[in-house]
GUFI-950350 format. One record per residue: residue in three letters; x, y, z negated of N, C-alpha, C in turn. Coordinates in steps of 0.02 Angstrom, whole numbers, padded with zeros to 5 digits, always signed. Layout:
BEGIN
AlaXYZXYZXYZ ...
This chain:
BEGIN
Met+00610-00660-00610+00668-00699-00586+00711-00716-00645 Lys+00732-00777-00649+00764-00802-00708+00838-00792-00710 Arg+00873-00777-00655+00946-00777-00654+00975-00721-00696 Thr+01034-00734-00725+01068-00682-00763+01136-00667-00733 Leu+01156-00604-00737+01221-00583-00714+01269-00587-00772 Ile+01324-00625-00766+01370-00637-00821+01438-00609-00802 Ser+01463-00562-00841+01529-00534-00831+01565-00537-00897 Thr+01609-00587-00905+01643-00603-00968+01591-00621-01020 Leu+01563-00573-01057+01514-00589-01107+01449-00551-01097 Ile+01443-00514-01041+01385-00472-01031+01329-00513-00999 Phe+01272-00515-01032+01214-00550-01006+01158-00500-00997 Phe+01136-00488-00935+01077-00447-00925+01045-00467-00860 Thr+00979-00459-00855+00942-00484-00799+00961-00447-00736 Ala+00983-00484-00685+01008-00453-00624+00956-00409-00591 Cys+00895-00432-00589+00843-00395-00553+00825-00331-00589 Leu+00849-00321-00651+00833-00261-00688+00890-00210-00689 Ser+00943-00222-00649+00999-00176-00650+00978-00105-00631 Leu+00935-00100-00580+00910-00035-00561+00867-00004-00616 Ala+00826-00046-00647+00783-00020-00700+00824+00007-00757 Leu+00877-00027-00774+00920-00004-00828+00950+00064-00812 Ala+00972+00072-00750+01003+00135-00731+00953+00192-00731 Gln+00889+00177-00717+00839+00230-00712+00804+00243-00779 Asp+00808+00198-00825+00770+00203-00887+00801+00257-00932 Lys+00763+00310-00945+00789+00364-00986+00764+00360-01058 Glu+00717+00316-01071+00692+00308-01139+00742+00270-01180 Lys+00758+00296-01239+00808+00264-01281+00775+00206-01318 Gly+00781+00148-01288+00756+00087-01318+00805+00031-01304 Tyr+00780-00031-01303+00824-00089-01293+00864-00083-01228 Arg+00829-00067-01173+00863-00064-01109+00918-00010-01109 Tyr+00902+00047-01138+00950+00103-01139+01013+00082-01175 Tyr+01006+00055-01236+01065+00038-01275+01102-00023-01247 Gln+01065-00067-01213+01098-00123-01180+01145-00098-01126 Leu+01121-00050-01086+01162-00021-01034+01222+00017-01063 Gln+01209+00054-01117+01264+00091-01148+01317+00043-01175 Ala+01295-00014-01202+01343-00064-01227+01385-00092-01170 Ile+01352-00107-01114+01388-00133-01056+01441-00084-01032 Glu+01421-00021-01026+01468+00029-01003+01526+00037-01051 Ala+01512+00037-01116+01565+00043-01166+01614-00015-01161 Tyr+01588-00076-01152+01631-00135-01146+01676-00129-01085 Gln+01646-00109-01030+01685-00104-00968+01738-00050-00972 Asn+01726+00001-01014+01775+00054-01025+01822+00039-01084 Gln+01818-00023-01110+01861-00045-01166+01850-00004-01229 Asn+01791+00023-01236+01771+00059-01297+01735+00011-01342 Leu+01772-00027-01382+01743-00081-01420+01697-00055-01476 Asn+01715+00001-01507+01671+00028-01559+01604+00050-01529 Gly+01607+00081-01470+01545+00099-01437+01505+00039-01415 Phe+01540-00013-01394+01507-00075-01375+01469-00105-01434 Ile+01502-00108-01492+01470-00136-01552+01411-00093-01573 Glu+01421-00027-01576+01369+00018-01600+01306+00013-01556 Asn+01315+00014-01490+01257+00011-01446+01224-00057-01445 Thr+01263-00111-01453+01234-00177-01458+01192-00184-01521 Glu+01217-00156-01576+01179-00158-01639+01112-00120-01630 Lys+01114-00063-01595+01053-00025-01584+01005-00063-01539 Ala+01032-00098-01488+00989-00138-01445+00954-00192-01485 Leu+00990-00222-01532+00961-00275-01574+00907-00248-01621 Glu+00912-00185-01639+00859-00156-01681+00793-00156-01644 Tyr+00796-00144-01578+00735-00144-01538+00714-00214-01518 Asn+00761-00260-01513+00744-00328-01493+00786-00377-01534 Pro+00766-00390-01596+00805-00434-01639+00806-00507-01616 His+00764-00525-01567+00761-00594-01543+00808-00607-01483 Ser+00847-00557-01464+00891-00565-01406+00953-00604-01427 Ser+00954-00668-01410+01012-00709-01427+01074-00686-01390 Ala+01065-00660-01329+01122-00636-01290+01155-00576-01324 Met+01114-00531-01350+01143-00473-01385+01176-00494-01451 Met+01149-00545-01484+01182-00571-01544+01251-00598-01526 Tyr+01253-00635-01471+01317-00663-01449+01366-00607-01431 Asn+01342-00557-01394+01385-00501-01376+01413-00466-01437 Leu+01370-00459-01488+01393-00427-01549+01446-00468-01584 Ala+01438-00534-01584+01489-00578-01612+01555-00570-01576 Cys+01552-00562-01509+01613-00551-01470+01645-00485-01489 Gly+01604-00434-01497+01631-00368-01515+01666-00370-01583 Tyr+01636-00405-01631+01668-00411-01697+01733-00450-01693 Ala+01733-00503-01652+01794-00543-01645+01851-00501-01615 Leu+01834-00458-01567+01884-00416-01534+01910-00361-01579 Thr+01874-00345-01632+01896-00293-01679+01918-00323-01747 Asn+01937-00387-01744+01966-00422-01802+01918-00430-01861 Lys+01853-00429-01848+01803-00444-01900+01779-00516-01888 Val+01826-00562-01898+01813-00631-01878+01758-00664-01920 Asp+01758-00651-01985+01707-00682-02027+01637-00659-02008 Thr+01631-00595-01991+01566-00569-01970+01545-00600-01904 Ser+01593-00607-01859+01580-00640-01795+01558-00712-01805 Leu+01592-00747-01848+01575-00818-01862+01505-00825-01891 Ala+01486-00778-01934+01419-00782-01964+01365-00778-01911 Ile+01374-00735-01861+01326-00729-01807+01326-00792-01764 Leu+01386-00815-01747+01391-00875-01705+01362-00936-01740 Lys+01368-00940-01805+01338-00997-01842+01262-00995-01837 Lys+01234-00934-01839+01162-00928-01833+01139-00951-01764 Leu+01176-00932-01713+01160-00955-01646+01168-01031-01640 Ala+01220-01057-01671+01232-01129-01668+01175-01167-01703 Gln+01150-01141-01758+01095-01173-01793+01031-01174-01750 Met+01025-01125-01705+00968-01124-01659+00982-01164-01595 Gly+01043-01193-01590+01060-01233-01533+01074-01193-01470 Ile+01102-01133-01478+01115-01089-01421+01190-01077-01414 Asp+01215-01091-01355+01287-01083-01341+01296-01046-01275 Phe+01328-00988-01278+01342-00950-01218+01414-00959-01194 Gly+01450-01006-01223+01518-01018-01201+01571-01005-01253 Val+01556-01025-01314+01602-01012-01370+01671-01042-01359 Ala+01673-01100-01329+01737-01136-01323+01784-01104-01272 Asp+01757-01065-01225+01798-01040-01171+01803-00964-01167 Asp+01760-00928-01201+01758-00855-01194+01823-00824-01222 Pro+01861-00788-01182+01924-00758-01207+01912-00707-01262 Asp+01853-00677-01265+01839-00628-01318+01833-00661-01387 Leu+01826-00726-01388+01818-00762-01452+01881-00800-01473 Glu+01938-00782-01445+02000-00817-01461+02015-00814-01535 Ala+02004-00757-01567+02017-00750-01639+01973-00796-01679 Val+01912-00807-01657+01866-00853-01691+01892-00925-01686 Arg+01914-00943-01626+01939-01012-01616+02002-01026-01657 Gln+02039-00975-01675+02100-00983-01715+02086-00982-01789 Ser+02024-00968-01809+02007-00962-01880+01988-01030-01910 Pro+01996-01038-01976+01978-01101-02009+01903-01118-02002 Gly+01861-01066-01995+01789-01078-01992+01764-01104-01926 Tyr+01808-01107-01876+01786-01129-01810+01765-01202-01810 Asn+01799-01243-01847+01782-01315-01850+01712-01326-01879 Leu+01693-01284-01928+01625-01288-01955+01574-01271-01902 Leu+01590-01220-01861+01546-01201-01807+01536-01260-01759 Leu+01590-01294-01742+01586-01352-01698+01544-01408-01729 Asp+01550-01416-01795+01510-01468-01830+01435-01453-01823 Ile+01417-01388-01827+01347-01369-01820+01322-01385-01750 Tyr+01364-01368-01700+01345-01383-01631+01339-01458-01618 Asp+01382-01497-01650+01377-01570-01642+01309-01595-01662 Glu+01279-01562-01712+01214-01583-01736+01157-01555-01693 Thr+01161-01490-01679+01104-01457-01645+01103-01469-01569 Leu+01160-01488-01541+01162-01499-01469+01168-01573-01451 Lys+01143-01616-01495+01140-01687-01478+01094-01698-01419 Pro+01110-01744-01374+01065-01758-01318+00997-01783-01343 Ile+00944-01755-01315+00876-01777-01327+00845-01788-01258 Asn+00835-01850-01241+00812-01867-01173+00748-01907-01176 Thr+00692-01872-01166+00626-01904-01166+00596-01905-01096 Ser+00631-01878-01047+00603-01871-00980+00624-01928-00934 Thr+00581-01941-00887+00597-01988-00833+00594-01950-00767 Ile+00632-01974-00718+00632-01942-00652+00574-01970-00611 Leu+00530-01925-00588+00476-01945-00543+00498-01945-00471 His+00534-01892-00451+00555-01885-00381+00622-01848-00379 Gln+00661-01864-00328+00722-01826-00315+00732-01822-00240 Phe+00746-01761-00216+00752-01748-00145+00821-01720-00131 Pro+00857-01747-00082+00928-01732-00073+00944-01663-00045 Gln+00897-01631-00010+00914-01566+00020+00933-01517-00034 Ile+00992-01486-00027+01020-01447-00083+01005-01373-00081 Asp+00975-01348-00027+00968-01276-00020+00896-01251-00027 Leu+00851-01292-00055+00782-01270-00062+00773-01219-00117 Leu+00815-01221-00169+00807-01178-00228+00735-01181-00254 Pro+00715-01238-00280+00645-01246-00303+00632-01202-00364 Glu+00569-01184-00372+00551-01143-00430+00482-01162-00456 Gly+00429-01143-00421+00362-01158-00445+00341-01229-00430 Ile+00297-01256-00473+00270-01323-00463+00198-01322-00487 Ala+00155-01360-00452+00084-01362-00470+00056-01431-00453 Ile+00005-01449-00491-00029-01513-00479-00103-01499-00474 Asp-00136-01533-00426-00208-01530-00421-00236-01585-00466 Pro-00266-01566-00523-00289-01618-00570-00343-01663-00543 Lys-00379-01641-00491-00432-01683-00464-00404-01740-00422 Ser-00354-01725-00381-00327-01775-00335-00259-01802-00356 Gly-00226-01766-00402-00158-01786-00422-00105-01764-00373 Arg-00123-01726-00321-00073-01702-00273-00025-01654-00306 Leu+00039-01661-00288+00093-01623-00320+00126-01578-00269 Phe+00136-01514-00287+00165-01465-00243+00223-01429-00277 Phe+00271-01406-00237+00321-01360-00264+00343-01312-00210 Gly+00373-01256-00231+00391-01204-00184+00466-01192-00181 Ser+00489-01165-00125+00559-01150-00114+00571-01075-00118 Met+00618-01055-00161+00636-00984-00163+00674-00964-00100 Arg+00713-01010-00073+00755-00993-00016+00714-00980+00047 Tyr+00663-01021+00059+00627-01019+00122+00554-00997+00117 Gly+00530-00987+00055+00460-00967+00048+00411-01020+00070 Thr+00432-01082+00070+00391-01138+00093+00363-01176+00034 Ile+00302-01200+00041+00271-01244-00009+00269-01315+00019 Tyr+00294-01362-00021+00296-01432-00001+00248-01473-00043 Glu+00219-01524-00013+00180-01574-00050+00220-01638-00052 Val+00221-01670-00111+00255-01734-00119+00207-01789-00097 Val+00226-01825-00045+00183-01878-00017+00224-01941-00009 Asp+00204-01994-00044+00237-02059-00040+00313-02053-00050 Gly+00332-02012-00098+00403-02004-00114+00441-01960-00066 Gly+00408-01932-00016+00440-01887+00031+00408-01818+00028 Leu+00431-01773+00071+00407-01705+00071+00368-01690+00135 Leu+00311-01659+00127+00270-01637+00182+00261-01561+00175 Arg+00279-01524+00228+00270-01452+00226+00196-01436+00223 Phe+00174-01402+00169+00103-01388+00159+00084-01318+00183 Ala+00126-01268+00167+00110-01199+00185+00173-01157+00179 Lys+00167-01094+00202+00222-01047+00197+00194-00979+00179 Leu+00232-00941+00138+00210-00874+00121+00220-00828+00181 Glu+00167-00819+00219+00171-00780+00280+00166-00705+00263 Ser+00218-00668+00282+00220-00597+00267+00269-00565+00315 Asp+00261-00499+00324+00309-00462+00365+00379-00462+00333 Ile+00381-00472+00269+00443-00472+00230+00455-00543+00204 Pro+00515-00571+00213+00529-00638+00186+00522-00638+00110 Leu+00485-00687+00084+00472-00690+00012+00490-00759-00015 Ala+00517-00759-00075+00528-00822-00112+00463-00846-00142 Cys+00454-00911-00143+00396-00940-00177+00414-00952-00250 Leu+00377-00921-00295+00392-00927-00367+00336-00965-00401 Gly+00301-00933-00449+00250-00969-00487+00193-00995-00444 Met+00165-01053-00463+00110-01084-00426+00059-01113-00474 Lys-00003-01115-00452-00057-01144-00492-00113-01167-00447 Ala-00139-01226-00460-00197-01252-00422-00261-01232-00457 Asp-00305-01199-00420-00371-01178-00444-00422-01226-00415 Thr-00440-01277-00453-00485-01329-00427-00557-01305-00423 Val-00575-01252-00460-00643-01226-00456-00657-01198-00387 Arg-00608-01162-00360-00616-01130-00295-00577-01166-00240 Asn-00544-01222-00258-00506-01263-00210-00450-01222-00176 Ile-00413-01185-00218-00360-01142-00193-00294-01158-00229 Leu-00240-01159-00192-00173-01161-00221-00146-01090-00219 Trp-00134-01062-00279-00108-00994-00284-00032-00995-00291 Ala+00001-00946-00262+00074-00940-00267+00094-00867-00269 Val+00146-00854-00307+00176-00787-00309+00234-00785-00260 Gly+00237-00731-00222+00294-00720-00177+00330-00656-00196 Ser+00397-00658-00197+00437-00598-00213+00499-00596-00170 Ser+00523-00535-00158+00582-00525-00116+00642-00510-00159 Phe+00695-00550-00152+00759-00536-00184+00812-00576-00146 Asp+00874-00572-00169+00929-00594-00126+00938-00670-00121 Tyr+00894-00710-00151+00896-00782-00141+00860-00802-00077 Val+00820-00756-00049+00778-00771+00008+00818-00767+00073 Glu+00808-00815+00116+00839-00812+00182+00814-00750+00219 Arg+00859-00716+00252+00845-00654+00290+00824-00596+00245 Phe+00847-00597+00182+00831-00542+00136+00862-00477+00159 Glu+00824-00422+00153+00848-00355+00166+00841-00313+00103 Glu+00893-00275+00085+00893-00239+00022+00834-00191+00016 Glu+00813-00161+00072+00758-00113+00068+00692-00146+00048 Asp+00689-00213+00052+00628-00249+00034+00628-00272-00039 Asp+00683-00261-00074+00690-00286-00142+00633-00261-00186 Gly+00600-00306-00221+00546-00287-00265+00477-00297-00236 Thr+00472-00310-00172+00406-00323-00142+00378-00388-00169 Ser+00315-00387-00191+00284-00447-00220+00213-00454-00195 Gly+00189-00516-00196+00121-00529-00176+00094-00592-00206 Val+00028-00601-00200-00006-00661-00223-00040-00692-00162 Phe-00032-00757-00153-00056-00792-00094-00101-00850-00116 Gly-00158-00856-00081-00203-00912-00094-00211-00956-00033 Phe-00201-01022-00042-00204-01070+00013-00260-01120+00000 Asp-00295-01137+00052-00346-01190+00047-00311-01255+00028 Leu-00334-01286-00026-00301-01346-00052-00305-01405-00003 Glu-00354-01404+00041-00361-01460+00087-00319-01450+00150 Thr-00319-01389+00177-00288-01378+00242-00222-01341+00239 Gly-00208-01306+00184-00148-01265+00181-00156-01198+00216 Glu-00216-01185+00241-00228-01121+00275-00231-01064+00224 Ile-00200-01008+00241-00201-00951+00195-00269-00918+00198 Ile-00300-00910+00140-00367-00881+00137-00369-00816+00099 Arg-00315-00800+00064-00312-00735+00030-00239-00715+00022 Lys-00226-00650+00033-00158-00624+00024-00163-00553-00002 Val-00129-00539-00057-00126-00472-00085-00052-00455-00095 Val-00025-00413-00052+00045-00392-00058+00045-00321-00084 Phe+00078-00310-00140+00076-00246-00173+00125-00197-00140 Pro+00106-00135-00133+00147-00087-00096+00211-00067-00130 Ser+00215-00074-00196+00275-00053-00232+00335-00097-00213 Lys+00393-00065-00205+00455-00102-00192+00504-00091-00249 Asp+00477-00074-00308+00519-00064-00367+00536-00131-00397 Pro+00601-00150-00403+00618-00215-00432+00591-00226-00502 Arg+00575-00171-00537+00547-00178-00604+00477-00207-00602 Phe+00444-00204-00544+00375-00227-00539+00371-00298-00510 Arg+00427-00326-00489+00427-00390-00455+00389-00443-00495 Leu+00342-00476-00462+00302-00527-00496+00340-00592-00501 Asn+00318-00635-00547+00357-00695-00562+00313-00757-00565 Asp+00268-00760-00613+00228-00821-00624+00155-00801-00632 Leu+00112-00851-00638+00041-00836-00642+00003-00889-00680 Ala-00055-00869-00705-00103-00914-00736-00172-00894-00708 Val-00214-00944-00697-00280-00931-00665-00335-00951-00714 Ser-00381-00905-00727-00437-00920-00771-00492-00956-00733 Ser-00538-00985-00771-00593-01022-00740-00639-00977-00699 Asn-00640-00911-00715-00683-00866-00677-00648-00837-00615 Gly-00584-00853-00605-00549-00832-00545-00501-00775-00554 Asp-00498-00744-00613-00448-00692-00625-00379-00723-00626 Ile-00330-00687-00599-00261-00712-00595-00217-00668-00639 Tyr-00186-00698-00689-00141-00663-00734-00069-00672-00710 Leu-00032-00617-00710+00034-00617-00679+00088-00591-00726 Ser+00146-00624-00724+00204-00598-00760+00251-00565-00710 Gly+00296-00525-00737+00344-00489-00696+00384-00443-00740 Ala+00378-00377-00728+00409-00330-00774+00369-00326-00838 Gly+00303-00330-00832+00258-00331-00890+00210-00388-00883 Ala+00146-00375-00894+00093-00425-00884+00034-00391-00851 Tyr+00004-00425-00802-00047-00394-00761-00104-00444-00748 Val-00160-00417-00723-00215-00461-00703-00241-00436-00636 Leu-00248-00482-00589-00279-00470-00524-00350-00495-00529 Arg-00398-00449-00528-00468-00469-00539-00494-00509-00479 Lys-00538-00555-00494-00564-00600-00443-00599-00560-00388 Asp-00589-00582-00327-00622-00555-00268-00607-00481-00256 Thr-00554-00455-00286-00534-00386-00274-00459-00384-00263 Asp-00433-00326-00242-00361-00317-00236-00336-00271-00292 Asn-00375-00265-00345-00358-00221-00400-00316-00257-00452 Ile-00260-00227-00471-00218-00256-00522-00217-00208-00582 Asp-00231-00235-00641-00230-00196-00702-00171-00216-00745 Thr-00142-00168-00779-00085-00181-00823-00110-00199-00893 Leu-00088-00256-00918-00104-00277-00986-00047-00260-01035 Ile+00015-00270-01012+00075-00251-01050+00120-00213-01003 Ser+00137-00151-01020+00177-00109-00974+00249-00134-00972 Ser+00284-00115-00919+00354-00136-00911+00398-00107-00966 Gly+00377-00051-00996+00417-00022-01051+00415-00063-01114 Lys+00366-00109-01119+00359-00150-01180+00395-00217-01175 Met+00418-00236-01115+00451-00299-01106+00512-00288-01061 Leu+00565-00327-01073+00622-00323-01028+00607-00358-00962 Gly+00566-00407-00965+00546-00444-00905+00510-00507-00927 Ser+00446-00512-00908+00407-00570-00929+00415-00627-00879 Asn+00414-00687-00904+00419-00747-00862+00361-00794-00874 Gly+00363-00830-00929+00310-00878-00943+00244-00843-00957 Ile+00189-00870-00930+00123-00841-00942+00072-00897-00942 Thr+00027-00898-00991-00020-00953-00997-00081-00931-01037 Leu-00136-00964-01026-00198-00949-01062-00211-01002-01115 Ser-00240-00980-01171-00261-01028-01221-00318-01070-01193 Ala-00334-01124-01228-00385-01171-01203-00452-01137-01194 Asp-00470-01091-01239-00535-01056-01234-00531-00995-01189 Glu-00471-00981-01162-00459-00924-01116-00474-00857-01149 Glu-00472-00854-01215-00481-00791-01249-00416-00755-01263 Thr-00360-00791-01256-00294-00762-01271-00246-00777-01214 Leu-00210-00726-01193-00157-00734-01143-00090-00731-01180 Leu-00047-00780-01168+00018-00783-01201+00072-00771-01149 Val+00117-00723-01163+00167-00701-01115+00235-00700-01149 Ser+00284-00731-01117+00352-00732-01145+00394-00676-01114 Asp+00435-00646-01156+00485-00597-01134+00551-00634-01126 Tyr+00581-00631-01067+00642-00670-01055+00698-00652-01103 Ala+00697-00590-01128+00750-00569-01174+00734-00586-01246 Gly+00680-00624-01257+00663-00645-01324+00596-00615-01346 Gly+00552-00656-01372+00487-00632-01394+00431-00662-01354 Ile+00373-00669-01386+00311-00692-01354+00256-00646-01377 Ala+00216-00622-01329+00160-00578-01345+00095-00616-01334 Ala+00045-00601-01377-00022-00629-01370-00070-00572-01354 Val-00105-00577-01298-00153-00526-01277-00223-00551-01290 Asp-00261-00516-01333-00331-00531-01345-00370-00505-01285 Leu-00397-00549-01244-00428-00528-01182-00497-00497-01193 Ala-00523-00497-01254-00585-00462-01268-00575-00387-01268 Asp-00518-00364-01294-00505-00292-01298-00436-00273-01271 Asn-00399-00322-01245-00332-00311-01217-00281-00287-01269 Ser-00295-00299-01333-00246-00282-01384-00189-00332-01383 Val-00128-00310-01399-00068-00351-01394-00037-00361-01463 Thr-00022-00423-01479+00010-00440-01542+00076-00475-01527 Glu+00129-00454-01560+00193-00489-01553+00194-00548-01600 Ile+00204-00607-01573+00204-00668-01614+00267-00670-01658 Lys+00258-00684-01721+00314-00688-01768+00352-00754-01757 Ile+00418-00749-01759+00461-00806-01745+00504-00822-01805 Pro+00506-00884-01828+00549-00901-01885+00623-00887-01869 Asn+00661-00871-01919+00731-00852-01910+00773-00908-01880 Asp+00753-00970-01891+00793-01026-01865+00768-01051-01798 Asn+00721-01016-01767+00696-01033-01701+00717-00978-01651 Ser+00722-00996-01589+00735-00946-01537+00689-00958-01478 Val+00657-00904-01454+00616-00908-01395+00651-00871-01337 Tyr+00715-00862-01344+00754-00826-01293+00757-00867-01228 Gly+00755-00832-01172+00766-00864-01107+00712-00911-01085 Ile+00648-00899-01104+00593-00942-01081+00578-00926-01008 Asp+00577-00978-00967+00557-00971-00897+00483-00992-00893 Gly+00469-01054-00877+00400-01077-00877+00374-01088-00948 Met+00310-01072-00960+00279-01081-01027+00206-01100-01018 Tyr+00183-01151-01058+00118-01181-01045+00084-01199-01112 Tyr+00020-01183-01117-00017-01198-01178-00037-01271-01179 Tyr-00027-01302-01237-00047-01372-01245-00066-01386-01318 Asp-00130-01396-01331-00153-01421-01395-00124-01381-01454 Gly-00133-01315-01452-00110-01274-01507-00036-01259-01507 Ser-00002-01276-01453+00070-01264-01450+00088-01235-01381 Leu+00150-01214-01375+00176-01189-01311+00234-01234-01289 Ile+00229-01261-01230+00283-01299-01200+00324-01250-01158 Ala+00388-01245-01170+00428-01194-01138+00495-01222-01113 Ile+00514-01200-01054+00582-01215-01028+00626-01155-01042 Gln+00679-01166-01079+00728-01113-01094+00792-01129-01056 Asn+00812-01084-01011+00867-01102-00967+00920-01047-00959 Thr+00922-00999-01005+00974-00947-01000+01039-00969-01032 Phe+01035-01012-01082+01095-01035-01117+01110-01107-01100 Asn+01165-01131-01126+01188-01199-01111+01185-01241-01174 Pro+01153-01300-01173+01117-01329-01116+01045-01302-01113 Trp+01014-01304-01054+00943-01288-01049+00904-01340-01089 Arg+00843-01322-01107+00803-01369-01147+00729-01358-01135 Val+00690-01409-01149+00617-01404-01152+00598-01404-01225 Ser+00564-01350-01246+00546-01342-01317+00471-01342-01325 Gln+00449-01362-01384+00378-01357-01402+00372-01314-01465 Phe+00337-01258-01458+00327-01211-01513+00256-01218-01539 Tyr+00249-01235-01603+00184-01246-01633+00158-01180-01662 Leu+00100-01158-01638+00071-01094-01658+00025-01102-01718 Asn+00018-01048-01756-00032-01049-01809-00102-01040-01779 Tyr-00154-01042-01821-00222-01047-01794-00244-00985-01756 Asn-00217-00925-01772-00239-00865-01738-00187-00834-01692 Phe-00137-00874-01674-00086-00853-01624-00047-00791-01646 Thr-00033-00785-01710+00007-00728-01733+00078-00749-01751 Ala+00091-00814-01755+00158-00837-01777+00171-00907-01751 Ile+00235-00922-01743+00258-00990-01731+00273-01023-01798 Asp+00242-01080-01811+00253-01115-01874+00317-01157-01872 Ser+00330-01189-01814+00389-01232-01809+00400-01248-01735 Met+00454-01282-01722+00469-01301-01653+00503-01369-01652 Thr+00502-01401-01595+00540-01462-01584+00567-01461-01513 Ile+00621-01495-01501+00652-01498-01435+00632-01564-01403 Leu+00605-01561-01343+00583-01620-01307+00636-01647-01259 Glu+00677-01603-01233+00729-01623-01186+00789-01577-01193 Gln+00848-01606-01193+00910-01568-01201+00969-01609-01177 Lys+01015-01578-01143+01074-01612-01115+01054-01671-01071 Asn+01010-01656-01025+00989-01707-00977+01047-01719-00928 Pro+01070-01780-00921+01128-01793-00878+01113-01789-00803 Asp+01049-01788-00785+01030-01790-00714+01015-01721-00685 Ala+00999-01672-00728+00976-01607-00704+01023-01552-00727 Leu+01047-01513-00680+01091-01457-00696+01051-01402-00729 Glu+00989-01393-00709+00947-01340-00737+00874-01356-00722 Ala+00829-01335-00767+00757-01341-00756+00726-01272-00754 Phe+00668-01267-00721+00639-01201-00709+00568-01196-00736 Thr+00520-01223-00700+00450-01217-00721+00417-01286-00719 Gly+00355-01289-00744+00321-01353-00748+00246-01346-00744 Thr+00211-01400-00758+00139-01400-00759+00115-01455-00807 Ile+00060-01443-00840+00031-01492-00885-00017-01537-00846 Ser-00009-01602-00853-00054-01650-00822-00077-01699-00875 Gly-00137-01687-00903-00160-01728-00958-00116-01718-01018 Asp-00084-01772-01041-00037-01768-01098+00035-01772-01074 Asp+00047-01758-01012+00115-01759-00984+00136-01689-00962 Phe+00200-01676-00967+00229-01614-00941+00273-01633-00882 Ile+00255-01607-00824+00293-01620-00763+00330-01556-00744 Tyr+00394-01560-00734+00433-01499-00722+00487-01510-00670 Ile+00512-01455-00643+00556-01456-00585+00622-01422-00600 Gly+00675-01446-00569+00740-01415-00576+00784-01437-00519 His+00849-01429-00528+00894-01456-00477+00947-01500-00508 Gly+00965-01552-00471+01013-01600-00496+01085-01577-00487 Asn+01130-01616-00510+01201-01600-00504+01223-01600-00431 Gln+01269-01556-00415+01294-01552-00346+01340-01611-00332 Ser+01316-01657-00290+01353-01719-00277+01382-01721-00207 Val+01370-01667-00168+01396-01665-00100+01434-01600-00091 Glu+01476-01598-00041+01512-01537-00025+01463-01484+00000 Ile+01471-01423-00023+01425-01369-00005+01440-01347+00066 Pro+01390-01348+00111+01402-01328+00181+01421-01254+00186 Asp+01454-01236+00240+01477-01168+00250+01420-01118+00257 Tyr+01362-01142+00280+01307-01095+00291+01274-01070+00226 Ile+01291-01101+00170+01263-01079+00106+01297-01015+00084 Pro+01260-00960+00073+01291-00897+00052+01326-00904-00016 Pro+01381-00867-00026+01419-00873-00088+01378-00860-00151 His+01332-00812-00147+01298-00791-00209+01246-00841-00233 Ile+01229-00893-00193+01182-00943-00218+01215-01011-00228 Arg+01280-01015-00218+01313-01081-00221+01310-01113-00290 Arg+01312-01073-00341+01311-01102-00409+01241-01127-00428 Asp+01191-01109-00389+01122-01124-00407+01089-01174-00360 Ile+01129-01211-00321+01099-01259-00276+01110-01330-00301 Gly+01072-01374-00274+01076-01445-00292+01013-01480-00268 Ser+01012-01544-00274+00952-01581-00253+00893-01560-00296 Thr+00833-01563-00267+00772-01549-00305+00753-01610-00347 Ile+00740-01598-00410+00725-01654-00455+00661-01637-00494 Ile+00614-01684-00496+00551-01676-00532+00549-01728-00588 Met+00537-01704-00649+00539-01748-00708+00474-01745-00746 Gln+00465-01793-00790+00404-01798-00829+00420-01820-00900 Thr+00387-01788-00949+00394-01810-01018+00325-01811-01050 Ser+00314-01859-01094+00250-01865-01128+00246-01815-01185 Leu+00188-01783-01194+00178-01735-01248+00140-01766-01306 Lys+00123-01829-01303+00087-01861-01357+00130-01867-01419 
């Protein structure tokens, strides 16, 4: 789940709040929680110390870098704070520098104008996308999207209702629903044309209509006949631990299904057995997941920063090296394309579509480019799908109508019309 809980300057994944409280191993999660508690208790030295320790375990966490800059600003170390903020600005990442009350000392300093100059350059609008479809219903909360490459049929799923829709003649046709005893959100989706199946991940959390707290963390994988929408396979996992909640998926040509969530997993073809490839202790929460063209490598993004490469011959895991001036923080959907990774980053403002160019053996990112940024039509983007040399992705548009009373308060900031966009990767 991509959403973040924001309290002044605290950024941490909402679905992992329980995991943080239960995690006794002193690592990134432990020190992140300690930093949050110190901040809430107005213990600024403890906040800084624990944030620094969290960054030792996860140096790619842009949110922790920002938190550290806030801590330095609050303790009158303005130059140190500015140095961190400049690094974030050079990467084009802004968590709210202009408005955060914790950064008032920075905004009063002579160096603040230089920071704004950097943002003027790195946050220039880059608009290469065109709108394919837009649907006015504001409460669908779209997430997953898939295309059948044989027929060109386009599908997307609703987190709110667990429904899968097919786009037909510019309108929506209900294709299927995640049928389960527990209401589930529809998340990652993928069309398996070899077996003629549309696969979808279902998970239970508070965006789902009729959500019950005791069901939090329930996840499953659903397979639907691509022609009829009839459900032909369902595997709902018994665990209700939010740390295990599944998120996205990739399907190999032999039928194995690779899953992101707390870690990385594989559901073997024609069985209900799930194997762990990357344990939850090694990742804060994985989102993007994709296979290389030869299907020998599985690439998995950590939402808190970092990308792992799994050699599927022996299941060994390599952390991909990231240049200092690049950031892979906040990747939601991620897709392999011609030696690169197409990724939607949506934790910071503005969201963007990035292309990360990999070296020949998938051990490092050589460079990156931004394909979309500051799109005036989309409030946020989520996931996508590769269609030939095009990237088709889904998000929600700006809220242009009054929000009805039936919309629960906790999802009001995340609603809007469903918007499907396309950009060329050539």
